[in-house]
Every structure is written in C-alpha cells, then in structure tokens.
C-alpha positions, 0 to 999 in steps of 0.5 A: 126806493126803500119806501116803495119796497116797505109799502109793497111789503105792507100791502102784501102782508095785509093782503095775506092776513086778509086771505088767512081771515077769510079762510078761517071764517068760511060762511055756511055756503063754503061747507061742503055738503052731499045729497043723501036720503035718509029713511027714503027722504032727501038730506043735504048734510055737511060732510066730514071727509078728513080726520082734520074735519072729523076732529073739528066736527060741529065745534064752536057752532051756535046751531047745527045744520038742519040736516046735520053733519055726516062723518065718513070714515075710510073704513070701519071704525070703533070708538066714540064722540065727545062734545068738547067745545060744541055749543049746542045739544046733538042726536048722533046716529051711527050707520054701518057700511051699508047705511044701516043704523047701528046706534042712536045717542043723545049728546050734551055740550061740554065746555070743560073737561071731563067731557063724556065720550058717546061710544056706540059699542059697535064698529060703524062707517058713518056718523050723522050728527043732527040737532038734538030736536030732530025726530027723524027715525034715521034707521037707513042712510043711502043710496049705497053708491053715494055712500061708497063714493063718499067713502072713497073720497074719505082720508 
C-alpha cells in the first residue's frame, strides 16, 4: 500500500512539473495578439495588458515580433521603458488615448546595469515596441473603438 502511495505521489509531482514547464515556455502561438491598424494598414501585435505582462515585455526574446508588442495602460501614464535583459534593438512608438503618435525612440539592448531609460517626456496610453529595422511611419494607431476595448481589459 505504501508503495502505491509513493508511486502516485511521484506521478502527480511529475505531472505538476511538466505543467509548470509547459506554462513557462509558452510558444508564440500562445501569446495574445490583437488586430489593429497602423497608419491605416492592418497589424497583429502581441499585447501586454497587465502590469506583469508589461514588466516582462520582450525580455529574453531572440527576435521581436514583426508587428511588435503593444503595451496598453489602464490610464494615461508617464515614465519610461528600459531594455534590461532585452536582447534585440527596438523602436518604440508612444501613442495618446486617441491613437496619435506622441514620440518615437530607438532603444538598444542592455545586459547589465546601468541601463538607459527611454522616456518620451509626455503622457501616453499605448507604447508599441517594434523591431528596430521597422520603417513604418507609425503616426496613427487604431481604430479608436479597438483601442478603447483594449483599455477596458488592461489592469
């Protein structure tokens, strides 16, 4: 009887570890995306809606998604981004609540502190990190109804 209990315990522990490992190594197919328009053209960026998702961003990725990652804040915000543990150079575009560009900046990877802080110097509601090679103008993000729906989901 004790043998069966021990075997079950080991099996349950093993299954738990596999589940944890699978959750920690989610594939790109598991990452949340949304359909938006950038300067009138469709894009499919990954979205960071929670403070935990925004804190991790594109850290430790060997490549940035083609349509980037959109950071959505529940309210207008200020302050900057940094590139600690980010492996690829990025272009970041800050947008206001109406989807109008506030500022664009180029960011370089930083593997050890001190790391630069990239602060637009103005309030913004959305920040879109794109590969640094991206040549899109990125003056307008929308549609507005989609942006508002994302804000309602942000925390």
